[in-house]
C-alpha positions as CSV (number, residue, x, y, z in Angstrom):
1,M,282.8,-58.3,148.4
2,P,279.3,-59.3,149.5
3,Y,277.1,-56.9,151.2
4,K,277.1,-57.2,155.0
5,P,274.2,-55.3,156.7
6,P,275.2,-53.2,159.7
7,V,274.8,-54.8,163.2
8,I,271.8,-53.5,165.0
9,E,272.7,-51.9,168.3
10,K,270.4,-48.9,168.8
11,I,267.0,-48.6,170.3
12,Y,265.5,-46.4,167.6
13,Y,266.3,-46.1,163.9
14,S,265.3,-43.4,161.4
15,I,263.5,-44.2,158.2
16,G,266.7,-43.5,156.4
17,E,268.7,-46.0,158.4
18,V,266.1,-48.7,158.1
19,A,266.1,-48.1,154.2
20,V,269.8,-48.6,154.1
21,I,269.6,-51.8,156.3
22,L,266.9,-53.3,153.9
23,Q,268.3,-51.7,150.7
24,V,264.9,-50.1,149.8
25,T,263.7,-46.6,149.4
26,P,262.0,-44.7,152.3
27,S,258.9,-44.4,150.2
28,S,258.7,-48.3,150.1
29,L,258.8,-48.4,153.9
30,R,256.1,-45.8,154.2
31,Y,253.9,-47.8,151.7
32,W,254.4,-51.0,153.6
33,E,253.4,-49.2,156.8
34,Q,250.0,-48.4,155.1
35,E,249.7,-52.0,153.8
36,F,250.7,-54.1,156.9
37,P,248.9,-53.3,160.0
38,S,251.6,-54.9,162.2
39,I,254.1,-52.1,161.0
40,R,253.5,-49.1,163.2
41,P,256.7,-47.3,164.2
42,D,256.5,-44.8,167.0
43,K,256.7,-41.1,165.9
44,A,258.7,-38.5,167.6
45,A,257.2,-35.1,168.5
46,N,258.4,-33.7,165.2
47,G,256.7,-36.5,163.3
48,K,259.8,-38.5,162.3
49,R,259.4,-42.3,162.5
50,K,261.3,-44.2,165.1
51,Y,261.7,-47.9,164.2
52,T,262.5,-50.5,166.8
53,I,264.4,-53.7,166.3
54,Q,261.1,-55.5,166.3
55,D,259.8,-53.2,163.5
56,I,262.9,-53.9,161.5
57,D,262.5,-57.7,162.0
58,K,258.9,-57.5,160.7
59,L,260.1,-55.3,157.7
60,K,262.8,-57.9,156.9
61,I,260.1,-60.6,156.6
62,I,258.0,-58.4,154.3
63,H,261.1,-57.5,152.3
64,H,261.8,-61.2,151.9
65,L,258.3,-62.0,150.7
66,V,257.9,-59.0,148.4
67,K,261.3,-58.4,147.0
68,E,263.1,-61.7,147.2
69,R,260.3,-64.2,146.6
70,G,258.4,-61.8,144.3
71,M,255.1,-61.9,146.1
72,T,252.4,-59.2,145.7
73,I,251.6,-57.0,148.6
74,D,248.1,-58.8,148.9
75,G,249.9,-62.2,148.8
76,A,252.5,-61.3,151.5
77,R,249.8,-59.9,153.7
78,R,247.7,-63.1,153.2
79,K,250.7,-65.3,153.9
80,L,251.6,-63.5,157.1
81,R,248.0,-63.4,158.3
82,E,247.3,-67.2,157.5
83,N,250.6,-68.8,158.4
84,P,252.9,-66.3,160.4
85,D,254.9,-68.9,162.2
86,D,256.0,-70.9,159.1
87,T,256.7,-67.6,157.3
88,I,259.0,-66.4,160.1
89,A,260.7,-69.7,160.4
90,N,261.3,-69.9,156.7
91,H,262.7,-66.3,156.7
92,S,265.1,-67.3,159.6
93,I,266.4,-70.2,157.7
94,V,267.0,-68.1,154.6
95,E,268.8,-65.5,156.7
96,R,271.1,-68.2,158.2
97,L,271.8,-69.7,154.8
98,Q,272.8,-66.3,153.4
99,A,275.1,-65.7,156.3
100,I,276.8,-69.1,155.7
101,R,277.1,-68.3,152.0
102,G,278.7,-65.1,152.8
103,M,281.3,-66.7,155.1
104,L,282.0,-69.3,152.5
105,L,282.6,-66.6,149.9
106,D,284.9,-64.8,152.3
107,L,286.9,-67.9,152.8
108,K,287.1,-68.5,149.1
109,T,288.5,-65.0,148.5
110,E,291.0,-65.4,151.3
111,M,292.2,-68.7,149.7
112,D,292.6,-67.2,146.2
């Protein structure tokens, strides 16, 4: 059965929860925070990161560029800086196509 990410419904998410959503390690998220100035999660009084839905959306785009398209960190940073609107639109299209593919695979298994 294809992986279905959990539905986002909270205000803040821990680094562990975001790592599960994106299927990366927490250390990758901490590294991306250092490399991409747009990723700045709030921190609780105890120092734990609190990611918002907007932070997760930005991280999904970075994940798409780095992990799925195979870009380097420098290349992804440059792409987001030079052409953010096209990058976001492209990522949105890819997400919709992946959702449609998942639905089609579910239909196929139901028919078998």
